[in-house]
C-alpha atoms as one frame of an Amber mdcrd trajectory, in Angstrom:
protein
  37.574  10.511  39.851  35.946  13.956  39.771  38.446  15.036  37.254  37.896
  12.326  34.993  33.860  12.953  35.265  34.474  16.417  34.706  36.585  15.619
  31.432  33.889  13.198  30.212  31.268  15.474  30.730  33.313  17.890  28.834
  33.833  15.793  26.150  30.274  14.954  25.456  29.058  18.605  25.568  31.742
  19.356  22.997  30.722  16.789  20.516  28.712  17.752  17.748  26.739  14.367
  17.921  23.220  14.769  19.856  23.341  12.453  22.618  20.878  11.326  25.425
  21.229   8.915  28.111  18.668   7.074  30.361  18.943   5.213  33.619  17.880
   1.403  33.882  14.255   2.409  34.243  14.000   4.580  31.434  14.476   8.132
  32.857  16.348  10.882  31.303  19.811  11.402  33.075  21.852  13.223  30.740
  21.732  15.221  27.476  24.282  17.543  25.591  24.069  20.929  23.935  23.696
  19.234  20.455  21.009  17.294  21.605  18.911  20.502  23.014  19.737  22.588
  19.524  18.539  19.720  17.468  15.348  18.853  19.181  14.518  22.245  20.905
  14.306  20.864  24.063  15.684  22.013  27.343  17.570  19.818  30.025  14.322
  20.715  32.647  11.895  19.098  29.468  13.965  15.868  29.223  15.999  15.239
  32.700  14.079  13.183  35.011  11.250  12.354  32.403  10.422   9.114  30.756
  12.543   8.237  27.761   9.493   8.868  25.463   8.837  12.590  26.670  11.124
  13.938  23.433   9.624  11.621  20.847   6.778  13.335  18.489   6.417  10.043
  16.392   8.013   6.523  16.702   9.073   3.964  19.146  11.628   4.540  21.879
  15.019   3.095  20.953  16.135   3.599  24.743  13.163   1.473  25.624  13.767
  -1.180  23.186  17.695  -1.593  24.490  16.448  -1.652  27.946  13.901  -4.348
  26.825  16.467  -6.513  24.852  19.448  -5.625  26.291  20.739  -5.104  22.571
  21.796  -2.588  20.619  19.476  -0.326  18.035  20.621   0.781  15.038  19.154
   3.214  12.469  15.767   3.716  14.178  13.703   6.224  12.406  11.474   8.941
  14.344  10.594  12.637  15.076  11.386  14.256  17.911  10.748  17.636  19.699
   7.888  20.427  18.784   9.556  20.951  15.484   8.969  17.189  15.040  12.685
  16.819  13.380  13.310  13.601  11.400  16.079  12.009  12.865  18.061   8.728
  12.998  18.779   7.065  16.478  21.496   4.605  17.337  21.083   3.389  20.728
  23.520   0.886  22.864  23.167  -0.429  26.604  24.858   0.753  29.409  26.491
  -2.425  30.939  28.605  -2.210  34.393  29.646  -5.441  36.242  27.206  -7.623
  33.738  24.145  -5.684  34.414  22.352  -3.285  32.473  22.396   0.227  34.093
  21.115   2.339  31.077  21.231   3.437  27.666  22.931   5.828  25.477  21.702
   7.411  21.975  23.475   9.187  19.461  20.651  11.214  17.579  21.554  12.269
  13.867  19.281  15.005  12.164  18.106  13.820   8.818  15.371  16.433   8.280
  17.053  18.187   5.628  17.813  14.897   3.632  14.216  13.936   4.238  12.883
  17.336   2.938  15.161  16.869  -0.194  14.325  13.418  -0.686  10.624  14.507
  -0.711  11.337  16.982  -3.029  12.881  14.380  -5.361   9.965  12.280  -5.039
   7.679  15.172  -6.031   9.833  15.305  -9.229   9.854  11.784  -9.905   5.947
  11.657  -9.569   6.029  14.408 -12.311   7.869  12.070 -14.549   6.519   9.086
 -13.374   4.920   8.215 -16.747   8.777   7.628 -18.220   9.529   4.604 -15.726
   8.183   1.442 -14.829   9.140   0.638 -11.083   7.566  -2.525 -10.533   8.156
  -6.176 -11.692   6.745  -9.702 -11.495   8.488 -10.138  -8.158   6.469  -7.354
  -6.767   3.054  -9.394  -7.377   2.171 -11.592  -4.524   0.284 -14.682  -6.277
  -0.149 -17.731  -4.375  -3.900 -18.541  -4.925  -4.317 -20.418  -8.375  -6.368
 -18.029  -9.881  -3.467 -15.229  -9.233  -0.579 -17.383 -10.480  -2.711 -18.037
 -13.583  -3.115 -14.199 -14.232   0.838 -13.797 -13.777   1.431 -16.470 -15.817
  -0.649 -15.334 -18.652   0.600 -11.782 -18.265   4.347 -13.179 -18.177   3.581
 -15.220 -21.585   1.869 -12.131 -23.047   4.626  -9.598 -22.270   6.949 -11.164
 -24.489   4.790 -10.507 -27.592   4.055  -7.158 -29.000   0.397  -7.935 -28.518
  -2.088  -5.360 -27.295  -3.217  -6.046 -23.799  -6.340  -5.273 -21.717  -6.209
  -5.737 -18.139  -9.810  -6.506 -16.531 -10.524  -6.158 -12.907 -12.437  -4.178
 -10.082 -10.858  -1.055  -8.844  -7.767  -1.886  -6.413  -6.891  -5.051  -7.732
  -3.598  -4.028  -9.078  -3.701  -3.590 -12.931  -1.506  -0.556 -12.725   1.139
  -3.144 -10.905   0.560  -5.859 -13.573   1.105  -2.902 -16.253   4.556  -2.182
 -14.682   5.497  -5.645 -14.318   4.545  -6.522 -18.085   6.733  -3.672 -19.638
   9.720  -4.274 -17.597   9.335  -8.113 -18.462   8.943  -6.976 -22.395  11.491
  -6.190 -25.104  10.404  -2.865 -24.630  11.823  -2.630 -20.885  14.405  -0.022
 -22.081  11.979   2.333 -23.646   9.832   4.702 -21.968   6.520   3.617 -19.665
   3.994   6.176 -20.200   0.763   6.448 -17.913  -2.452   7.935 -18.987  -5.582
   8.291 -16.722  -8.207   8.659 -19.334 -10.971   9.335 -16.706  -8.581  12.138
 -15.097  -8.819  14.459 -18.059 -11.696  15.643 -20.407 -12.110  14.856 -23.880
 -10.630  17.707 -25.645  -7.189  17.901 -22.841  -7.045  14.488 -23.233  -6.886
  14.698 -27.096  -3.934  17.112 -26.533  -2.144  15.264 -24.186  -2.293  12.158
 -26.028  -1.593  13.376 -29.876   0.009  16.774 -28.983  -0.347  20.003 -30.962
   1.039  22.304 -33.168   2.126  25.946 -32.601  -1.070  27.918 -32.884  -3.195
  25.325 -32.812  -5.620  26.884 -29.988  -5.126  30.067 -27.739  -2.223  29.405
 -25.120  -0.595  26.726 -27.402   3.007  26.449 -26.487   5.533  28.006 -29.261
   6.786  25.602 -31.412   3.943  22.853 -30.397   4.392  20.049 -28.101   4.495
  16.318 -28.599   1.741  14.231 -27.097   2.199  10.982 -24.995   1.874   9.044
 -27.780   5.148  10.274 -29.363   6.880  10.167 -25.975   5.943   6.288 -25.592
   7.608   5.867 -29.236   9.841   2.766 -28.622   8.290   1.677 -25.307   4.636
   1.247 -23.873   1.645   3.515 -22.819  -0.690   2.501 -20.027  -4.027   3.741
 -20.718  -5.902   3.294 -17.589  -9.712   3.611 -17.611  -9.743   3.256 -21.098
 -13.505   2.955 -21.148 -13.886   6.712 -20.255 -12.810   7.649 -23.530 -15.100
  10.053 -25.721 -16.470   8.375 -28.297 -14.754  11.178 -30.741 -11.592  10.215
 -29.210 -11.747   6.489 -29.430 -12.265   6.949 -33.454  -8.809   8.657 -33.528
  -7.281   6.193 -31.460  -8.813   3.287 -33.483  -6.672   4.958 -36.382  -3.605
   5.344 -34.206  -3.844   1.068 -33.292  -4.467   0.526 -37.130  -2.055   2.913
 -38.923   0.407   3.427 -36.286   0.498   6.934 -36.670  -0.699  10.318 -35.080
  -1.275  13.773 -36.136  -0.956  16.506 -33.641  -3.933  18.747 -32.878  -4.102
  21.691 -35.320  -1.544  19.818 -37.628  -2.094  17.469 -40.985   1.543  15.892
 -40.867   1.517  12.325 -39.862   3.805  11.042 -37.429   4.842   7.362 -37.416
   5.018   5.862 -34.144   5.700   2.472 -32.861   4.664   1.545 -28.973   2.985
  -1.127 -27.278  -0.824  -0.417 -25.937  -1.542  -1.770 -22.417  -5.028  -1.002
 -21.670  -7.165  -1.352 -18.150 -10.619  -0.794 -17.099 -12.846  -1.720 -14.187
 -15.849  -1.254 -16.173 -18.134  -3.445 -18.231 -16.931  -3.001 -21.886 -19.255
  -5.440 -23.301 -22.323  -3.677 -21.629 -20.884  -0.421 -23.055 -20.640  -1.954
 -26.614 -24.255  -3.047 -26.640 -25.216   0.646 -25.618 -23.336   2.020 -28.156
 -21.025   3.901 -25.908 -17.618   2.065 -26.888 -16.971   1.345 -30.380 -17.084
  -2.722 -31.073 -14.068  -2.311 -33.467 -12.004  -0.619 -31.057 -12.974  -3.264
 -28.234 -11.880  -5.958 -30.413  -8.227  -4.200 -31.057  -7.843  -4.049 -27.356
  -8.920  -7.344 -26.399  -5.921  -9.217 -28.392  -4.946 -10.233 -24.972  -7.618
  -9.942 -22.260  -6.081 -10.523 -18.714  -8.832 -10.887 -15.822  -7.195  -9.891
 -12.209  -9.611 -11.474  -9.667 -10.775  -9.394  -6.788  -9.210 -10.221  -3.430
 -12.427 -12.193  -2.344 -11.564 -14.630  -4.954  -8.025 -15.211  -3.603  -8.096
 -15.367  -0.163  -5.308 -17.582  -0.128  -2.987 -14.811  -1.305  -4.193 -12.693
   1.842  -1.486 -13.806   4.481   1.521 -13.544   2.098   0.000  -9.843   1.276
  -0.258  -9.067   4.897   3.445  -9.524   5.360   4.552  -7.920   2.424   2.156
  -4.717   2.947   3.315  -4.542   6.943   7.151  -4.541   5.675   6.198  -1.658
   3.521   4.216   0.423   6.039   6.932  -0.228   8.537   9.419   1.548   6.230
   6.531   4.165   5.289   5.611   4.633   8.939   9.269   4.152  10.564   7.682
   1.519  12.683   9.444  -2.060  13.650   6.161  -4.261  13.608   7.519  -7.913
  13.608   4.523 -10.089  12.624   0.402 -10.134  12.302  -1.159 -12.292  14.911
  -2.868 -15.367  13.582  -6.026 -14.490  14.886  -5.709 -10.972  13.216  -4.884
 -12.884   9.884  -7.863 -14.900  10.396 -10.176 -11.996  10.365  -8.655 -10.152
   7.705  -8.900 -13.462   5.577 -12.863 -13.545   6.395 -13.601 -10.136   5.225
 -15.414  -9.610   2.045 -12.797  -6.643   0.830 -15.023  -4.655  -1.757 -11.802
  -2.176  -2.099  -9.324  -5.291  -2.639  -5.586  -4.935  -1.936  -6.176  -0.975
  -1.694  -8.554  -1.441   1.185  -6.313  -4.180   3.065  -3.299  -1.672   2.680
  -5.600   1.128   4.048  -6.690  -1.355   7.109  -3.157  -2.248   7.952  -2.082
   1.317   7.695  -4.758   2.087  10.276  -3.952  -0.931  12.696  -0.136   0.380
  12.924  -1.633   3.634  13.597  -3.582   2.339  16.418  -0.717   0.476  18.144
   1.269   1.557  21.236   4.690   2.445  21.407   6.582  -0.572  21.680   4.066
  -2.811  20.298   5.555  -5.247  17.483   2.478  -7.712  16.883  -0.835  -6.554
  15.340  -3.590  -8.076  17.247  -7.419  -7.954  16.499  -8.053  -4.656  18.774
  -5.600  -2.924  16.402  -7.769  -3.262  13.322 -10.358  -0.479  12.555 -14.166
  -1.554  12.194 -14.412  -4.088   9.108 -17.583  -2.701   7.370 -19.846  -5.151
   5.520 -19.255  -3.062   2.237 -21.040  -3.343  -0.774 -22.220  -6.551  -1.259
 -22.771  -7.943  -4.809 -25.887  -9.603  -5.563 -26.162 -13.341  -6.376 -27.243
 -12.581  -9.838 -24.431 -10.371 -10.399 -21.954 -13.025  -8.890 -23.248 -15.429
 -11.011 -22.944 -13.439 -14.500 -19.424 -12.634 -13.269 -18.641 -16.286 -13.104
 -20.406 -17.332 -16.221 -18.869 -14.512 -18.281 -15.247 -16.211 -17.254 -16.811
 -19.476 -18.587 -18.096 -20.947 -15.003 -21.197 -22.426 -14.244 -22.606 -21.407
 -10.920 -25.940 -22.473  -9.054 -27.348 -19.376  -7.254 -29.098 -21.386  -4.767
 -25.545 -22.704  -3.654 -23.885 -19.258  -3.509 -22.517 -18.274   0.167 -19.880
 -15.976   0.700 -17.360 -17.481   2.972 -17.235 -14.721   5.315 -20.555 -15.194
   6.285 -19.934 -18.976   6.444 -16.960 -18.436   8.957 -18.996 -15.995  11.089
 -21.851 -17.830  11.343 -19.414 -20.765  12.638 -17.815 -18.417  15.151 -20.967
 -17.442  16.453 -21.716 -20.698  17.143 -18.667 -22.055  18.467 -18.632 -18.864
  20.891 -22.101 -19.071  22.200 -21.503 -22.693  22.975 -18.225 -22.138  24.730
 -19.747 -18.985  26.865 -23.052 -21.293  27.735 -20.586 -23.850  28.822 -18.518
 -21.612  31.047 -21.461 -19.835  32.423 -20.663 -16.674  30.742 -16.929 -16.565
  32.472 -14.863 -15.091  29.122 -11.831 -16.231  30.408 -12.924 -19.954  30.786
 -14.890 -19.482  27.393 -11.574 -18.306  25.703  -9.591 -21.384  27.205 -12.138
 -23.798  25.963 -11.934 -22.272  22.641  -8.208 -22.368  22.635  -7.944 -18.405
  21.701  -6.849 -15.612  23.980  -9.280 -13.760  26.039  -8.231 -10.535  23.715
  -9.067 -12.206  20.969 -12.350 -13.726  22.404 -13.377 -10.039  23.217 -12.836
  -8.729  19.926 -14.804 -11.592  18.167 -17.794 -10.912  20.944 -17.839  -7.370
  19.995 -17.673  -7.925  16.242 -20.347 -10.753  16.018 -22.586  -9.429  19.063
 -22.749 -12.853  20.540 -22.619 -12.267  24.322 -25.732 -10.415  24.589 -27.739
 -13.041  23.159 -26.246 -15.653  25.209 -27.177 -13.353  28.233 -30.893 -13.134
  27.063 -30.991 -17.204  26.687
C-alpha cells in the first residue's frame, strides 16, 4: 500500500498539468510542482488552507463540486499573486458512495488571453470595417421597440438614407450594425465615424481623404478617406448633428452627386455607399437656429427611426437583464444563474436616464458586489439607484407630441414614482400591523426579509413608522 501511494504521488508530481486536491471541508491537502510553478504559491501557502486561498478573481471550482457533487468544466478564474488566467476542471472524489474531496486540473491560459487581447485591440482599430451585430441581438419585447425593429428591417432592404433618433445609450449603433447586416450591402464594409470625436478639419480629412502634399505631414501618395473605404458598403455617421456648417455643405454635395474630392485635390471620385446617420440632439431646433442645414436635414431624414428610451419600454427590462447577465458572465468569468424577481421589480421601476448603457453598468456592479459562490442577484447586490436627471412635464409632452401623441400634462406621472408610493404605503401598513417587527411584516407582505430590508432603506419608511 505504501508503495502504491508513493507511486501515485510520484505520478502526480511528474505530470505537467497543475493539480490541486481538497478534502470534504474544502481544505487543501495536495498540490504538485506544476501547480506551484503556475500559481507562484508554495505548499505552505495552500495546504491546510481554504480552497479559495489561491483565487485572485472568480469562484472556487472545488467548493462548487463539494456543494453540488457534480463535476465543473471550464471554470475561468485568476490565481496566485500574479493573477494568472486559468481554466479549471474539477471532479468529486467519491469513496464508498460519499464525497471525500475534490481534485482539480488547472490549465494556464494567460498567454492565450494576452494574444486574444492583442487581437481585440487590432479589431478595435479596424472595427469600422465590420458590422458585428444583427437584429437577433436586439431585445425587443414591448410594442414600441418591436415597432422600431420592424421599421428598421423594412428600411434595411432599400437603398434609402436612414437616420436613427434617440437618447444616448438607447442602442443606435446596434441598430446601425443590424441594418447593414440585413441589407444587400452586408458583404461590403461597415464604416463607423463619430462626428463628435474629431474637429472639423480633421474630420474632413478622415472622411474625404487627402492628396499628396495637401498639408504639412501629409502621407506620400495621399490617403483614401472613409467615404472611399465605404464604397459598396455602409457608412455610419454617429452624432451627425455635431458636423460643422462647412462640412455639412460638402457632405450634402456627396449625398447629391455621389462623388467626393480629396482634400488638396481637384479630381472627383465616384462613390457608392449607403448612409446611416444617428443623433441624440434636436435637429429641428438646430435647423431653426441656423446650426444645421435644412436641405441636409431633409436629405438625411428619408427614413427616420425613433429608438425609444428604456423608461418607455419597461416590458423589455426583464429580457434585457437576462441578456446582459449572460454577457457579463462571460466578461467577468462568473456563473450567475438568475436575477431574483424582487431585483427585476426594482430595476423595472427605475427611470434609467442612461438607458441600456446604464442598466448594463448597474448589473456589472451588482455582479462585482456578489460574494464568491453566490449565483442569484439579490436587491442588496444592486448599487444605489439615483434619481438621475428628470425631464420636465413640458419636455415629456413636447417629445410625445413630436411623435404625434397627445399628452395631458396634468396626468403625467412617472411609473417609478407610482410604484414607490404604492410600496411605501404597503410597507408602512405592514409594519404597523406587525408592531414594527420586520420579520412579521415581510411575512404579511409575502416577500423575503432581505427584500424588505432593501425596500425600507431605499424608501426610508421605517423611520416614518417609528415616529407615528
